[in-house]
FISEDO-63593 format. One record per residue (C-alpha): residue number from 1; residue in three letters; x, y, z. Coordinates in Angstrom, 3 decimals, always signed. Layout:
REM residues N
[pt NUM,"ALA",[X,Y,Z]]
...
This chain:
REM residues 280
[pt 1,"MET",[+21.808,-18.488,-42.477]]
[pt 2,"SER",[+24.041,-16.473,-40.150]]
[pt 3,"GLU",[+25.412,-13.294,-41.684]]
[pt 4,"PRO",[+29.151,-13.088,-42.394]]
[pt 5,"GLN",[+31.406,-10.085,-42.062]]
[pt 6,"SER",[+32.967,-8.847,-45.318]]
[pt 7,"ARG",[+36.628,-7.897,-44.892]]
[pt 8,"PHE",[+39.704,-6.902,-46.908]]
[pt 9,"LEU",[+43.412,-7.314,-46.193]]
[pt 10,"LYS",[+46.379,-6.387,-48.373]]
[pt 11,"CYS",[+48.389,-9.574,-48.995]]
[pt 12,"GLN",[+51.588,-9.484,-51.054]]
[pt 13,"GLY",[+50.502,-6.070,-52.337]]
[pt 14,"ARG",[+47.097,-7.341,-53.483]]
[pt 15,"ASN",[+43.742,-6.496,-51.931]]
[pt 16,"ILE",[+42.210,-9.791,-50.842]]
[pt 17,"HIS",[+38.547,-9.959,-49.913]]
[pt 18,"PHE",[+37.108,-12.605,-47.620]]
[pt 19,"LEU",[+33.953,-13.441,-45.705]]
[pt 20,"GLU",[+34.220,-14.284,-42.020]]
[pt 21,"TRP",[+31.719,-16.222,-39.928]]
[pt 22,"GLY",[+31.658,-17.172,-36.272]]
[pt 23,"ASP",[+33.764,-16.491,-33.204]]
[pt 24,"PRO",[+37.495,-15.841,-33.912]]
[pt 25,"ALA",[+38.301,-17.432,-30.550]]
[pt 26,"ARG",[+37.213,-20.812,-31.911]]
[pt 27,"ASP",[+39.215,-23.138,-34.150]]
[pt 28,"THR",[+39.354,-21.857,-37.717]]
[pt 29,"VAL",[+38.152,-23.503,-40.922]]
[pt 30,"ILE",[+39.301,-22.112,-44.262]]
[pt 31,"ILE",[+37.045,-22.780,-47.272]]
[pt 32,"TRP",[+38.828,-21.902,-50.531]]
[pt 33,"HIS",[+36.912,-21.960,-53.804]]
[pt 34,"GLY",[+37.863,-23.211,-57.264]]
[pt 35,"VAL",[+39.606,-21.431,-60.117]]
[pt 36,"THR",[+36.628,-19.381,-61.372]]
[pt 37,"GLY",[+34.471,-19.334,-58.230]]
[pt 38,"THR",[+34.045,-16.831,-55.428]]
[pt 39,"CYS",[+33.996,-16.746,-51.638]]
[pt 40,"ARG",[+30.217,-17.126,-51.830]]
[pt 41,"ASP",[+30.250,-20.582,-53.445]]
[pt 42,"HIS",[+30.045,-22.389,-50.112]]
[pt 43,"GLU",[+28.057,-19.942,-47.980]]
[pt 44,"GLU",[+25.617,-22.593,-46.764]]
[pt 45,"LEU",[+28.413,-24.849,-45.550]]
[pt 46,"ALA",[+30.215,-21.905,-43.948]]
[pt 47,"ALA",[+27.089,-20.819,-42.080]]
[pt 48,"ARG",[+26.563,-24.331,-40.738]]
[pt 49,"LEU",[+30.193,-24.718,-39.683]]
[pt 50,"ALA",[+30.053,-21.330,-37.943]]
[pt 51,"HIS",[+28.020,-22.903,-35.133]]
[pt 52,"ASP",[+31.219,-24.678,-34.056]]
[pt 53,"TYR",[+34.076,-22.872,-35.826]]
[pt 54,"HIS",[+35.502,-19.580,-36.947]]
[pt 55,"VAL",[+35.145,-19.756,-40.761]]
[pt 56,"ILE",[+37.062,-17.811,-43.418]]
[pt 57,"CYS",[+36.131,-17.892,-47.134]]
[pt 58,"PRO",[+38.525,-15.839,-49.289]]
[pt 59,"ASP",[+38.123,-14.580,-52.833]]
[pt 60,"SER",[+41.190,-15.732,-54.746]]
[pt 61,"ILE",[+43.199,-13.152,-56.661]]
[pt 62,"GLY",[+41.304,-12.510,-59.897]]
[pt 63,"CYS",[+37.946,-13.515,-58.409]]
[pt 64,"GLY",[+35.069,-11.900,-56.564]]
[pt 65,"LEU",[+35.997,-8.643,-54.846]]
[pt 66,"SER",[+39.741,-9.354,-54.633]]
[pt 67,"ASP",[+42.136,-7.579,-56.981]]
[pt 68,"TRP",[+42.565,-8.930,-60.456]]
[pt 69,"THR",[+46.046,-10.158,-61.282]]
[pt 70,"HIS",[+48.829,-7.576,-61.107]]
[pt 71,"ASP",[+51.446,-9.862,-62.630]]
[pt 72,"LYS",[+49.432,-11.775,-65.235]]
[pt 73,"LYS",[+52.123,-14.440,-65.592]]
[pt 74,"LYS",[+52.968,-15.052,-61.934]]
[pt 75,"ASP",[+49.762,-14.323,-60.006]]
[pt 76,"PRO",[+47.606,-17.175,-61.411]]
[pt 77,"GLY",[+50.029,-19.888,-60.233]]
[pt 78,"LEU",[+49.795,-21.819,-56.984]]
[pt 79,"THR",[+53.150,-20.408,-55.817]]
[pt 80,"ALA",[+51.732,-16.875,-55.793]]
[pt 81,"TYR",[+48.434,-18.108,-54.331]]
[pt 82,"ALA",[+50.359,-19.801,-51.520]]
[pt 83,"GLU",[+52.315,-16.619,-50.768]]
[pt 84,"MET",[+49.068,-14.635,-50.516]]
[pt 85,"ALA",[+47.398,-17.326,-48.404]]
[pt 86,"ARG",[+50.323,-17.426,-45.943]]
[pt 87,"ASP",[+50.194,-13.643,-45.689]]
[pt 88,"LEU",[+46.436,-13.724,-45.067]]
[pt 89,"LEU",[+46.659,-16.413,-42.401]]
[pt 90,"GLY",[+49.565,-14.612,-40.742]]
[pt 91,"GLN",[+47.719,-11.304,-40.576]]
[pt 92,"LEU",[+44.747,-13.099,-39.053]]
[pt 93,"GLY",[+47.078,-14.494,-36.380]]
[pt 94,"LEU",[+46.280,-18.122,-37.180]]
[pt 95,"SER",[+48.697,-20.893,-36.218]]
[pt 96,"ARG",[+46.452,-23.902,-36.876]]
[pt 97,"VAL",[+43.536,-24.350,-39.296]]
[pt 98,"ARG",[+41.313,-26.912,-40.921]]
[pt 99,"TRP",[+41.192,-26.544,-44.723]]
[pt 100,"ILE",[+38.396,-27.294,-47.192]]
[pt 101,"GLY",[+39.461,-26.719,-50.786]]
[pt 102,"ALA",[+37.378,-27.073,-53.942]]
[pt 103,"SER",[+39.339,-27.806,-57.125]]
[pt 104,"LYS",[+42.133,-25.177,-57.273]]
[pt 105,"GLY",[+41.427,-24.301,-53.646]]
[pt 106,"GLY",[+42.124,-27.936,-52.845]]
[pt 107,"GLY",[+45.354,-27.853,-54.814]]
[pt 108,"LEU",[+46.348,-24.778,-52.820]]
[pt 109,"GLY",[+45.538,-26.549,-49.564]]
[pt 110,"LEU",[+47.571,-29.532,-50.689]]
[pt 111,"VAL",[+50.634,-27.333,-51.304]]
[pt 112,"LEU",[+50.228,-25.474,-48.013]]
[pt 113,"ALA",[+49.665,-28.638,-45.973]]
[pt 114,"ALA",[+53.011,-29.901,-47.246]]
[pt 115,"THR",[+55.048,-26.705,-46.936]]
[pt 116,"MET",[+53.525,-24.284,-44.417]]
[pt 117,"THR",[+55.117,-24.228,-40.959]]
[pt 118,"ASP",[+53.860,-20.991,-39.388]]
[pt 119,"CYS",[+50.269,-22.205,-39.646]]
[pt 120,"VAL",[+49.652,-25.947,-39.458]]
[pt 121,"ILE",[+46.816,-27.550,-41.428]]
[pt 122,"SER",[+45.455,-30.274,-39.158]]
[pt 123,"HIS",[+42.600,-31.475,-41.411]]
[pt 124,"LEU",[+42.547,-31.245,-45.199]]
[pt 125,"ILE",[+39.414,-31.831,-47.280]]
[pt 126,"LEU",[+39.928,-32.000,-51.049]]
[pt 127,"ASP",[+36.686,-31.565,-52.996]]
[pt 128,"ASP",[+37.227,-33.517,-56.209]]
[pt 129,"VAL",[+40.873,-32.662,-56.696]]
[pt 130,"GLY",[+44.021,-34.742,-56.443]]
[pt 131,"PRO",[+47.756,-34.265,-56.961]]
[pt 132,"GLY",[+47.391,-34.716,-60.724]]
[pt 133,"PHE",[+45.251,-33.033,-63.356]]
[pt 134,"PRO",[+44.071,-34.450,-66.706]]
[pt 135,"GLU",[+45.785,-32.857,-69.712]]
[pt 136,"TRP",[+42.552,-32.695,-71.700]]
[pt 137,"LEU",[+40.886,-30.727,-68.901]]
[pt 138,"ARG",[+43.898,-28.453,-68.564]]
[pt 139,"GLN",[+43.654,-27.522,-72.251]]
[pt 140,"ALA",[+39.878,-27.038,-72.092]]
[pt 141,"ALA",[+40.053,-24.881,-68.957]]
[pt 142,"MET",[+42.797,-22.717,-70.453]]
[pt 143,"LYS",[+40.677,-22.024,-73.539]]
[pt 144,"ASN",[+37.414,-21.415,-71.690]]
[pt 145,"ILE",[+38.886,-19.080,-69.069]]
[pt 146,"ALA",[+40.988,-17.068,-71.531]]
[pt 147,"SER",[+38.092,-16.519,-73.961]]
[pt 148,"PRO",[+34.811,-16.666,-72.029]]
[pt 149,"PRO",[+31.495,-16.218,-73.855]]
[pt 150,"HIS",[+29.592,-12.945,-73.616]]
[pt 151,"PHE",[+25.813,-12.463,-73.568]]
[pt 152,"ASP",[+23.516,-9.514,-74.176]]
[pt 153,"SER",[+21.405,-10.263,-71.083]]
[pt 154,"PHE",[+21.866,-11.732,-67.644]]
[pt 155,"THR",[+19.176,-14.347,-68.281]]
[pt 156,"LYS",[+21.119,-15.671,-71.266]]
[pt 157,"PHE",[+24.244,-15.935,-69.099]]
[pt 158,"GLU",[+22.213,-17.725,-66.426]]
[pt 159,"THR",[+20.811,-20.182,-68.973]]
[pt 160,"TYR",[+24.285,-20.893,-70.362]]
[pt 161,"LEU",[+25.765,-21.443,-66.898]]
[pt 162,"LYS",[+22.933,-23.744,-65.870]]
[pt 163,"GLU",[+23.175,-25.828,-69.051]]
[pt 164,"MET",[+26.979,-26.063,-68.835]]
[pt 165,"LEU",[+27.137,-27.078,-65.177]]
[pt 166,"THR",[+24.135,-29.405,-65.452]]
[pt 167,"ARG",[+26.007,-31.323,-68.149]]
[pt 168,"GLY",[+28.890,-31.509,-65.690]]
[pt 169,"GLY",[+26.658,-33.067,-63.046]]
[pt 170,"LEU",[+25.602,-30.121,-60.860]]
[pt 171,"VAL",[+21.974,-30.239,-59.699]]
[pt 172,"LEU",[+20.496,-27.196,-57.961]]
[pt 173,"ASP",[+17.076,-25.713,-57.295]]
[pt 174,"ASP",[+16.076,-22.442,-58.968]]
[pt 175,"LYS",[+17.071,-20.306,-55.971]]
[pt 176,"ARG",[+20.606,-21.732,-55.881]]
[pt 177,"TRP",[+21.010,-21.450,-59.657]]
[pt 178,"ARG",[+20.094,-17.766,-59.434]]
[pt 179,"HIS",[+22.500,-17.210,-56.532]]
[pt 180,"LEU",[+25.371,-18.920,-58.365]]
[pt 181,"SER",[+24.620,-17.048,-61.589]]
[pt 182,"GLU",[+24.572,-13.683,-59.817]]
[pt 183,"THR",[+27.882,-14.323,-58.041]]
[pt 184,"TRP",[+29.648,-15.768,-61.108]]
[pt 185,"CYS",[+28.575,-12.960,-63.470]]
[pt 186,"ARG",[+29.783,-9.447,-64.257]]
[pt 187,"GLN",[+28.598,-6.838,-66.734]]
[pt 188,"ASN",[+31.251,-5.190,-68.911]]
[pt 189,"ASP",[+31.403,-1.546,-69.931]]
[pt 190,"ASP",[+29.863,-2.555,-73.264]]
[pt 191,"GLY",[+26.799,-3.883,-71.451]]
[pt 192,"LEU",[+27.532,-7.551,-72.149]]
[pt 193,"PHE",[+27.474,-10.187,-69.417]]
[pt 194,"THR",[+30.262,-12.697,-68.839]]
[pt 195,"PHE",[+32.053,-14.633,-66.104]]
[pt 196,"GLN",[+33.216,-12.574,-63.143]]
[pt 197,"ASN",[+36.825,-13.809,-63.011]]
[pt 198,"ASP",[+39.989,-12.364,-64.549]]
[pt 199,"PRO",[+40.680,-14.115,-67.904]]
[pt 200,"ALA",[+44.400,-14.004,-67.021]]
[pt 201,"LEU",[+43.755,-16.899,-64.626]]
[pt 202,"ALA",[+44.025,-19.063,-67.746]]
[pt 203,"ASN",[+47.778,-18.476,-67.618]]
[pt 204,"GLN",[+48.051,-20.994,-64.793]]
[pt 205,"PHE",[+47.255,-23.737,-67.284]]
[pt 206,"SER",[+49.827,-22.603,-69.858]]
[pt 207,"LEU",[+52.652,-21.239,-67.674]]
[pt 208,"HIS",[+52.540,-23.242,-64.432]]
[pt 209,"GLY",[+52.823,-26.887,-65.379]]
[pt 210,"GLN",[+54.209,-27.681,-61.922]]
[pt 211,"ASP",[+50.762,-26.951,-60.470]]
[pt 212,"PHE",[+49.354,-30.070,-62.092]]
[pt 213,"ASP",[+51.776,-32.626,-60.672]]
[pt 214,"LEU",[+51.720,-32.213,-56.899]]
[pt 215,"TRP",[+52.617,-35.734,-55.819]]
[pt 216,"HIS",[+55.890,-34.577,-54.244]]
[pt 217,"HIS",[+53.783,-32.312,-51.996]]
[pt 218,"TYR",[+51.116,-34.920,-51.331]]
[pt 219,"ASP",[+53.696,-37.415,-50.107]]
[pt 220,"ARG",[+54.834,-34.924,-47.420]]
[pt 221,"ILE",[+51.388,-34.250,-45.948]]
[pt 222,"THR",[+50.723,-35.398,-42.392]]
[pt 223,"ALA",[+47.305,-33.753,-41.962]]
[pt 224,"ARG",[+44.227,-35.928,-41.693]]
[pt 225,"THR",[+43.022,-35.913,-45.296]]
[pt 226,"LEU",[+39.653,-36.596,-46.916]]
[pt 227,"LEU",[+39.023,-36.767,-50.646]]
[pt 228,"ILE",[+35.427,-36.004,-51.613]]
[pt 229,"HIS",[+35.241,-37.858,-54.924]]
[pt 230,"ALA",[+32.471,-36.938,-57.354]]
[pt 231,"ARG",[+30.687,-39.636,-59.332]]
[pt 232,"LYS",[+31.499,-37.626,-62.479]]
[pt 233,"SER",[+34.999,-36.831,-61.274]]
[pt 234,"ILE",[+38.129,-35.361,-62.805]]
[pt 235,"VAL",[+40.181,-37.532,-60.415]]
[pt 236,"PRO",[+40.630,-40.943,-62.074]]
[pt 237,"ASP",[+40.149,-44.114,-60.054]]
[pt 238,"HIS",[+43.805,-45.145,-60.340]]
[pt 239,"GLU",[+44.841,-41.816,-58.809]]
[pt 240,"VAL",[+42.333,-42.257,-55.976]]
[pt 241,"ALA",[+43.893,-45.658,-55.274]]
[pt 242,"MET",[+47.338,-44.029,-55.101]]
[pt 243,"MET",[+46.072,-41.314,-52.760]]
[pt 244,"ILE",[+44.776,-43.974,-50.379]]
[pt 245,"THR",[+48.178,-45.665,-50.102]]
[pt 246,"ARG",[+50.600,-42.713,-50.366]]
[pt 247,"GLY",[+51.339,-39.649,-48.223]]
[pt 248,"PRO",[+48.536,-39.026,-45.715]]
[pt 249,"LYS",[+46.658,-42.122,-46.951]]
[pt 250,"CYS",[+43.470,-40.146,-47.404]]
[pt 251,"LYS",[+39.987,-41.342,-46.626]]
[pt 252,"VAL",[+37.509,-41.166,-49.500]]
[pt 253,"HIS",[+33.850,-40.154,-49.536]]
[pt 254,"GLN",[+31.844,-40.566,-52.734]]
[pt 255,"ARG",[+29.371,-37.807,-53.500]]
[pt 256,"ASP",[+26.828,-37.372,-56.270]]
[pt 257,"GLY",[+27.317,-34.989,-59.161]]
[pt 258,"GLY",[+30.319,-33.682,-61.015]]
[pt 259,"HIS",[+33.471,-31.714,-60.363]]
[pt 260,"ILE",[+31.763,-28.506,-59.226]]
[pt 261,"SER",[+29.754,-28.660,-56.001]]
[pt 262,"LEU",[+28.392,-26.114,-53.548]]
[pt 263,"LEU",[+28.737,-28.684,-50.726]]
[pt 264,"HIS",[+25.266,-27.637,-49.616]]
[pt 265,"LYS",[+23.502,-30.962,-49.069]]
[pt 266,"PRO",[+22.929,-31.687,-45.360]]
[pt 267,"ALA",[+24.150,-35.295,-45.558]]
[pt 268,"LEU",[+27.419,-34.233,-47.182]]
[pt 269,"GLN",[+27.833,-31.407,-44.688]]
[pt 270,"LYS",[+27.513,-33.960,-41.872]]
[pt 271,"VAL",[+30.312,-36.014,-43.436]]
[pt 272,"ILE",[+32.454,-32.878,-43.556]]
[pt 273,"MET",[+31.633,-31.879,-39.981]]
[pt 274,"ASP",[+32.332,-35.361,-38.632]]
[pt 275,"PHE",[+35.699,-35.420,-40.414]]
[pt 276,"LEU",[+36.691,-31.985,-39.133]]
[pt 277,"LYS",[+36.019,-33.179,-35.572]]
[pt 278,"SER",[+37.957,-36.432,-36.012]]
[pt 279,"GLY",[+41.033,-36.805,-33.863]]
[pt 280,"GLU",[+39.970,-34.207,-31.332]]
């Protein structure tokens, strides 16, 4: 795996961390993680794409090495995320990008593809996320993020994470489970281990209802769009059917597993690479 450069930029007054692979002179691919992930979730995909592209993987506000929320009500919403993303892309001097977004990172890409003019998104890949969001999942996510469990050892955290995500359909080898556990975990001052993200991110689910009905944005998208639809998906079949006929009339690729994916399997990476090159 090629080694990325770790960088920070101040965006909208927040310190945003990101990993950067490849030659900046090449076309850029942005890979943006989900609500409780980090910039390291898709390192294997980023390293493979770096053979052909300049690749940027940011840590969202409240995740990884980026600042935690400053405004706990505003910062978790997609409006604030979009402001920070525009600032980041502007400081990097980017006027055209390809976007791969997992879950919330896909929702962010969806908003930006519809509204951003200074930097055009030419290709949009949505990893198991659509313009809508199930209410039951919204309530569950709000509760789990606001009040995460704590453990008296890292191994207990790792076991919990593995059991939880396995039930959700994620299948990994031991090395990848350890990597994910290490990057999703933090140790508090009291010595207990818990999830690495800011619990205030739960406020998106209670205070930003507009983030979960993005059809008015989807209908404005002109980018080539691919939905990667998990077999155990949060995107219902009737919504997939609507996505195929509305807005950018997305293509659909079915992948194994559940909502959370590291996009690390070679066959899936080939699908992604072929799509990113389409239309050239």
